[in-house]
LOFIFI-780255 format. One record per atom (N, C-alpha, C): x, y, z; residue in one letter. Coordinates in steps of 0.1 Angstrom, whole numbers, padded with zeros to 4 digits, always signed. Layout:
XYZA ...
***
This chain:
-0204+0423-0369X -0218+0423-0375X -0228+0430-0366X -0235+0440-0371X -0244+0448-0363X -0257+0441-0362X -0265+0445-0352X -0277+0438-0348X -0289+0448-0350X -0300+0443-0356X -0313+0450-0356X -0321+0443-0345X -0325+0451-0335X -0333+0446-0325X -0348+0449-0328X -0357+0439-0325X -0371+0441-0327X -0378+0438-0313X -0386+0447-0309X -0392+0446-0295X -0405+0438-0297X -0406+0427-0288X -0418+0419-0288X -0427+0422-0276X -0440+0421-0279X -0450+0422-0268X -0462+0415-0272X -0470+0411-0262X -0483+0405-0266X -0492+0414-0275X -0499+0409-0284X -0508+0415-0294X -0500+0423-0304X -0487+0420-0306X -0479+0426-0316X -0485+0424-0330X -0486+0435-0337X -0492+0435-0351X -0482+0428-0360X -0486+0416-0364X -0477+0408-0372X -0472+0414-0385X -0480+0422-0392X -0477+0427-0405X -0468+0439-0405X -0467+0446-0394X -0462+0460-0394X -0447+0460-0396X -0440+0450-0392X -0425+0450-0394X -0421+0439-0404X -0431+0432-0410X -0428+0421-0418X -0419+0423-0430X -0422+0434-0438X -0414+0437-0449X -0399+0440-0445X -0398+0448-0434X -0385+0452-0430X -0376+0441-0425X -0381+0433-0416X -0373+0423-0410X -0370+0412-0420X -0379+0409-0430X -0376+0399-0440X -0364+0403-0448X -0363+0415-0452X -0352+0420-0460X -0339+0421-0452X -0340+0426-0440X -0328+0428-0432X -0322+0415-0428X -0331+0405-0425X -0325+0392-0421X -0320+0384-0433X -0327+0384-0444X -0323+0376-0455X -0311+0382-0463X -0311+0395-0464X -0301+0402-0471X -0301+0399-0486X -0312+0394-0491X -0313+0389-0505X -0311+0399-0515X -0314+0412-0512X -0313+0422-0522X -0302+0433-0518X -0294+0429-0508X -0284+0438-0503X -0274+0442-0514X -0269+0454-0514X -0259+0457-0524X -0246+0450-0520X -0237+0449-0529X -0224+0442-0527X -0216+0446-0515X -0217+0459-0513X -0208+0465-0502X -0215+0465-0488X -0228+0461-0488X -0235+0461-0475X -0231+0450-0466X -0229+0453-0453X -0226+0442-0444X -0238+0435-0439X -0237+0422-0437X -0249+0414-0432X -0253+0420-0418X -0266+0418-0415X -0272+0422-0403X -0278+0410-0396X -0278+0411-0383X -0285+0401-0375X -0298+0407-0369X -0309+0400-0371X -0322+0405-0365X -0324+0396-0352X -0325+0403-0341X -0328+0396-0328X -0340+0402-0321X -0347+0394-0315X -0359+0398-0308X -0356+0400-0293X -0362+0410-0288X -0360+0413-0273X -0374+0416-0267X -0375+0414-0254X -0387+0416-0247X -0384+0419-0232X -0394+0421-0224X -0392+0425-0210X -0390+0412-0202X -0394+0401-0207X -0392+0388-0201X -0389+0377-0211X -0385+0366-0207X -0382+0355-0217X -0394+0346-0219X -0405+0350-0214X -0417+0342-0217X -0422+0344-0232X -0428+0334-0238X -0432+0336-0252X -0443+0347-0252X -0443+0354-0263X -0454+0364-0265X -0464+0359-0276X -0476+0363-0276X -0486+0359-0286X -0489+0371-0294X -0487+0370-0307X -0489+0381-0316X -0504+0383-0319X -0508+0393-0325X -0522+0396-0329X -0527+0384-0337X -0519+0378-0345X -0522+0367-0354X -0522+0354-0347X -0519+0354-0334X -0519+0341-0327X -0506+0333-0327X -0496+0339-0333X -0483+0332-0333X -0476+0334-0319X -0470+0323-0314X -0462+0324-0302X -0447+0325-0305X -0441+0336-0300X -0427+0338-0303X -0419+0339-0290X -0408+0332-0290X -0399+0332-0278X -0388+0343-0280X -0388+0353-0271X -0377+0363-0273X -0363+0357-0272X -0354+0364-0278X -0340+0359-0277X -0332+0365-0266X -0336+0377-0262X -0329+0383-0251X -0338+0394-0244X -0334+0398-0233X -0341+0408-0225X -0337+0422-0230X -0346+0432-0228X -0344+0445-0232X -0331+0450-0225X -0329+0447-0213X -0317+0451-0205X -0304+0445-0211X -0305+0435-0219X -0293+0429-0225X -0290+0435-0239X -0298+0445-0244X -0294+0451-0256X -0281+0459-0255X -0273+0457-0265X -0259+0463-0265X -0259+0474-0276X -0259+0487-0271X -0259+0498-0280X -0247+0498-0290X -0236+0493-0285X -0224+0494-0294X -0225+0484-0306X -0234+0474-0304X -0236+0464-0315X -0248+0467-0323X -0256+0478-0320X -0269+0480-0326X -0268+0488-0339X -0276+0484-0348X -0278+0491-0360X -0292+0498-0360X -0301+0493-0353X -0315+0498-0354X -0323+0491-0343X -0333+0499-0338X -0343+0493-0329X -0357+0495-0335X -0364+0484-0338X -0377+0484-0344X -0388+0482-0333X -0398+0491-0333X -0409+0490-0324X -0422+0489-0332X -0427+0476-0333X -0439+0474-0340X -0451+0478-0331X -0463+0480-0337X -0474+0483-0329X -0480+0471-0322X -0489+0474-0312X -0496+0464-0305X -0507+0471-0297X -0515+0464-0290X -0526+0469-0283X -0522+0474-0269X -0510+0472-0265X -0506+0475-0251X -0496+0486-0249X -0494+0494-0260X -0483+0504-0259X -0486+0515-0248X -0498+0517-0245X -0502+0528-0235X -0501+0523-0221X -0497+0510-0219X -0496+0505-0205X -0482+0507-0200X -0481+0508-0187X -0468+0513-0181X -0456+0503-0181X -0459+0490-0184X -0448+0480-0184X -0437+0483-0194X -0440+0491-0204X -0431+0493-0215X -0420+0504-0212X -0421+0510-0200X -0412+0521-0197X -0397+0517-0198X -0393+0505-0194X -0379+0502-0196X -0375+0502-0211X -0384+0498-0220X -0381+0498-0234X -0380+0512-0239X -0389+0521-0235X -0389+0535-0239X -0376+0542-0234X -0371+0538-0222X -0358+0544-0218X -0347+0539-0227X -0348+0527-0232X -0338+0521-0241X -0339+0529-0254X -0351+0531-0259X -0353+0539-0272X -0347+0553-0271X -0349+0559-0259X -0343+0572-0257X -0328+0572-0257X -0322+0561-0252X -0308+0559-0252X -0303+0557-0266X -0310+0550-0274X -0306+0548-0288X -0306+0562-0295X -0316+0569-0294X -0317+0582-0301X -0306+0592-0296X -0303+0591-0283X -0293+0600-0277X -0279+0596-0283X -0277+0583-0286X -0265+0578-0291X -0264+0579-0306X -0274+0584-0312X -0274+0586-0327X -0277+0573-0334X -0283+0563-0327X -0287+0550-0333X -0301+0550-0337X -0305+0546-0349X -0319+0547-0354X -0329+0539-0346X -0341+0546-0344X -0352+0539-0339X -0364+0541-0349X -0371+0529-0351X -0382+0529-0361X -0394+0525-0354X -0404+0534-0353X -0416+0531-0345X -0428+0532-0355X -0438+0523-0353X -0449+0522-0362X -0462+0521-0353X -0473+0527-0358X -0486+0526-0351X -0485+0529-0336X -0490+0520-0328X -0491+0523-0314X -0478+0527-0307X -0467+0522-0313X -0453+0525-0307X -0451+0540-0308X -0457+0547-0318X -0455+0562-0318X -0462+0569-0307X -0473+0563-0302X -0480+0569-0290X -0471+0568-0278X -0464+0557-0276X -0455+0556-0265X -0443+0566-0266X -0438+0568-0278X -0427+0578-0279X -0433+0592-0277X -0445+0594-0281X -0451+0608-0278X -0453+0610-0264X -0457+0600-0256X -0459+0602-0242X -0446+0604-0234X -0435+0599-0240X -0422+0600-0234X -0415+0613-0238X -0421+0621-0247X -0415+0634-0251X -0405+0632-0262X -0405+0620-0268X -0394+0617-0278X -0398+0621-0292X -0409+0628-0294X -0413+0632-0307X -0413+0648-0308X -0407+0654-0298X -0408+0669-0297X -0398+0676-0305X -0388+0669-0310X -0377+0676-0317X -0375+0672-0331X -0382+0662-0336X -0380+0657-0349X -0393+0655-0357X -0393+0657-0370X -0405+0655-0378X -0409+0640-0376X -0422+0638-0376X -0428+0625-0373X -0442+0624-0378X -0447+0612-0377X -0461+0609-0381X -0466+0599-0371X -0479+0595-0373X -0485+0585-0364X -0498+0581-0372X -0507+0574-0364X -0520+0571-0370X -0529+0582-0372X -0528+0592-0363X -0537+0604-0363X -0532+0614-0353X -0531+0626-0357X -0525+0637-0349X -0534+0639-0336X -0547+0640-0338X -0556+0642-0327X -0555+0632-0317X -0554+0619-0321X -0553+0608-0311X -0539+0608-0305X -0529+0611-0312X -0515+0612-0307X -0515+0623-0296X -0521+0634-0298X -0522+0645-0288X -0529+0640-0276X -0541+0633-0278X -0549+0628-0267X -0542+0619-0258X -0535+0609-0264X -0529+0598-0255X -0515+0603-0250X -0509+0613-0256X -0496+0617-0251X -0496+0627-0240X -0507+0635-0240X -0509+0645-0229X -0499+0656-0230X -0495+0662-0219X -0487+0674-0219X -0472+0671-0223X -0469+0658-0223X -0455+0655-0226X -0452+0657-0241X -0463+0657-0249X -0461+0659-0264X -0463+0674-0267X -0452+0680-0272X -0453+0693-0277X -0448+0695-0291X -0448+0683-0298X -0442+0683-0312X -0452+0685-0323X -0464+0690-0320X -0474+0691-0331X -0470+0698-0343X -0461+0708-0341X -0457+0716-0353X -0448+0708-0362X -0443+0697-0357X -0434+0688-0365X -0441+0676-0371X -0454+0675-0368X -0462+0664-0373X -0464+0665-0388X -0462+0654-0395X -0463+0654-0410X -0475+0645-0414X -0483+0650-0422X -0495+0643-0427X -0490+0633-0438X -0482+0624-0434X -0477+0614-0443X -0478+0600-0436X -0477+0589-0444X -0478+0576-0438X -0465+0571-0432X -0454+0577-0436X -0441+0573-0430X -0432+0585-0431X -0424+0587-0421X -0415+0599-0420X -0402+0595-0414X -0391+0600-0420X -0378+0598-0414X -0372+0612-0412X -0367+0615-0400X -0360+0627-0397X -0348+0623-0389X -0336+0624-0395X -0324+0620-0388X -0325+0605-0385X -0323+0601-0373X -0323+0587-0370X -0337+0582-0364X -0347+0590-0366X -0360+0586-0361X -0370+0583-0373X -0375+0571-0373X -0385+0568-0383X -0399+0565-0376X -0409+0571-0381X -0423+0568-0376X -0432+0565-0388X -0442+0558-0385X -0452+0554-0395X -0465+0551-0390X -0475+0552-0398X -0489+0547-0395X -0489+0532-0396X -0498+0526-0388X -0500+0512-0389X -0505+0507-0402X -0510+0516-0411X -0515+0512-0424X -0503+0512-0434X -0491+0514-0430X -0480+0516-0440X -0468+0508-0437X -0469+0495-0436X -0457+0486-0433X -0447+0487-0445X -0452+0489-0457X -0443+0489-0468X -0434+0502-0468X -0441+0513-0466X -0434+0526-0465X -0425+0526-0453X -0429+0520-0442X -0421+0519-0430X -0408+0512-0434X -0409+0500-0441X -0397+0493-0445X -0388+0501-0454X -0395+0508-0463X -0387+0516-0473X -0378+0526-0465X -0384+0533-0456X -0376+0543-0448X -0364+0536-0441X -0367+0524-0435X -0357+0517-0428X -0345+0513-0437X -0349+0507-0449X -0339+0502-0458X -0331+0514-0464X -0337+0525-0466X -0330+0537-0471X -0321+0542-0461X -0325+0543-0449X -0317+0548-0438X -0305+0540-0436X -0306+0527-0436X -0295+0518-0433X -0286+0517-0445X -0291+0521-0457X -0283+0521-0469X -0278+0507-0474X -0287+0497-0472X -0283+0483-0475X -0286+0480-0490X -0295+0487-0496X -0299+0485-0510X -0292+0496-0519X -0289+0492-0531X -0286+0503-0541X -0299+0511-0543X -0298+0523-0547X -0310+0532-0548X -0320+0526-0558X -0315+0521-0570X -0324+0516-0580X -0331+0503-0575X -0323+0495-0568X -0329+0483-0562X -0340+0486-0553X -0338+0496-0544X -0348+0500-0535X -0360+0505-0542X -0358+0513-0552X -0369+0518-0560X -0378+0507-0566X -0371+0498-0573X -0379+0487-0579X -0385+0478-0569X -0378+0475-0558X -0384+0467-0547X -0397+0473-0542X -0397+0486-0540X -0409+0493-0535X -0420+0493-0545X -0417+0496-0557X -0427+0496-0568X -0433+0482-0570X -0425+0471-0568X -0430+0458-0570X -0442+0455-0560X -0439+0459-0547X -0449+0456-0537X -0460+0466-0536X -0457+0478-0541X -0467+0489-0541X -0477+0488-0552X -0472+0486-0564X -0480+0486-0576X -0483+0472-0581X -0476+0462-0576X -0479+0448-0579X -0478+0444-0594X -0469+0450-0601X -0467+0448-0615X -0455+0439-0618X -0456+0428-0625X -0445+0419-0626X -0432+0425-0633X -0434+0435-0641X -0422+0441-0647X -0412+0446-0637X -0417+0450-0625X -0408+0456-0615X -0400+0444-0609X -0405+0432-0609X -0397+0421-0604X -0384+0419-0613X -0386+0419-0626X -0375+0417-0635X -0365+0429-0634X -0370+0441-0632X -0362+0453-0631X -0354+0452-0618X -0360+0447-0607X -0354+0444-0595X -0342+0435-0596X -0345+0424-0603X -0334+0414-0605X -0323+0419-0614X -0326+0427-0624X -0316+0433-0632X -0307+0443-0624X -0314+0450-0615X -0306+0460-0607X -0296+0452-0598X -0299+0440-0594X -0289+0432-0586X -0277+0428-0595X -0280+0424-0607X -0269+0420-0616X -0261+0432-0620X -0267+0444-0621X -0259+0456-0625X -0250+0460-0614X -0253+0456-0601X -0245+0460-0590X -0234+0451-0587X -0233+0440-0595X -0222+0430-0592X -0209+0434-0598X 
***
């Protein structure tokens, strides 16, 4: 069983990975042929972190304990601390994921850290704002030509998103991992995006059709 790792840090933006981890952990809409996934939290220490919403979460393992051979994905939610130097071990781990062809999904402030590490220079990507991404990334960022004016972007095994787009972020993750049937994913997205009840029934019907 493969593992989805989510990185925890103080001031983590509670909403940014919510759609994604709820579906990956529950597997409630997975297609019949999809394998279950484990969602595990990691951090730089085993001390509890406090999210932006005030929740205290105890990490399950250290960043150094992440096993690439067991990994399906690394999720990097936003926070207020991404520009601080303590995250360098995690950025090194993200680089190792990408080098090994294992997906990394970064949203909001996490994209700034990837930019500063030069990890956005070879693949299409987005962030909260190009000008700010350039400003905080400095000379290490040379990927402006690949910046997309979109709220969420997937290029190969790299997913990036604006902090305003947790739903689109989750969509890209679910599509990349291939755990939903295509019509299930479409109705799932429309349900939360357009908030019309008919999409719930179509979502349920798509599950029955896949049995």
